[in-house]
C-alpha positions in Angstrom: -168.1 105.9 -137.6 -166.5 102.5 -136.8 -164.9 102.3 -139.9 -163.5 105.6 -139.1 -162.1 104.5 -136.2 -160.7 101.3 -137.5 -158.7 103.6 -139.9 -157.7 105.8 -137.4 -156.0 103.2 -135.5 -154.8 101.4 -138.5 -153.1 104.2 -139.1 -151.8 105.0 -135.6 -150.2 101.4 -135.3 -148.6 102.0 -139.3 -147.1 104.6 -137.8 -145.8 103.8 -134.2 -144.3 100.1 -135.7 -141.4 102.1 -137.8 -140.3 103.9 -134.3 -140.4 100.7 -132.2 -137.8 99.2 -135.3 -134.6 101.9 -133.6 -134.0 100.6 -130.5 -130.3 100.1 -129.6 -128.7 97.3 -129.3 -126.4 96.7 -126.3 -124.0 93.8 -125.9 -122.2 93.3 -122.7 -119.2 91.2 -122.3 -119.0 89.7 -119.1 -116.5 87.0 -119.6 -113.2 86.8 -121.1 -110.3 84.7 -121.5 -106.5 85.3 -119.6 -104.3 84.4 -122.4 -105.1 83.6 -126.0 -104.5 80.2 -127.3 -101.5 80.5 -129.7 -102.2 79.2 -133.4 -99.3 78.4 -135.4 -100.0 78.9 -139.6 -97.7 77.3 -141.8 -97.4 78.8 -145.6 -99.3 76.2 -148.0 -97.5 74.8 -150.8 -99.1 76.1 -153.5 -96.9 75.4 -156.6 -98.9 72.5 -157.6 -102.0 75.0 -158.2 -102.9 76.4 -161.8 -104.1 80.1 -159.6 -103.0 81.6 -156.1 -105.6 81.0 -153.3 -107.4 83.9 -153.5 -107.4 84.8 -149.7 -104.4 85.0 -147.5 -105.5 82.3 -144.7 -103.2 83.8 -141.9 -104.6 87.1 -142.4 -108.0 85.6 -141.9 -106.8 83.8 -138.6 -105.1 86.8 -137.6 -108.3 89.0 -137.9 -110.3 86.3 -136.3 
């Protein structure tokens, strides 16, 4: 009888565990900055490189 109860408990816990993982993640932003700090990005001199830079650094900073 105890073995059956252990198996039943194990099955119920196994079913309930994944359901607890579907909780919603809520992010609340409470502070901010009045004005953004401007950043200047100068073009890179790639004439001496054997290949082009694989990423656009200006686009990365713009998206940040």
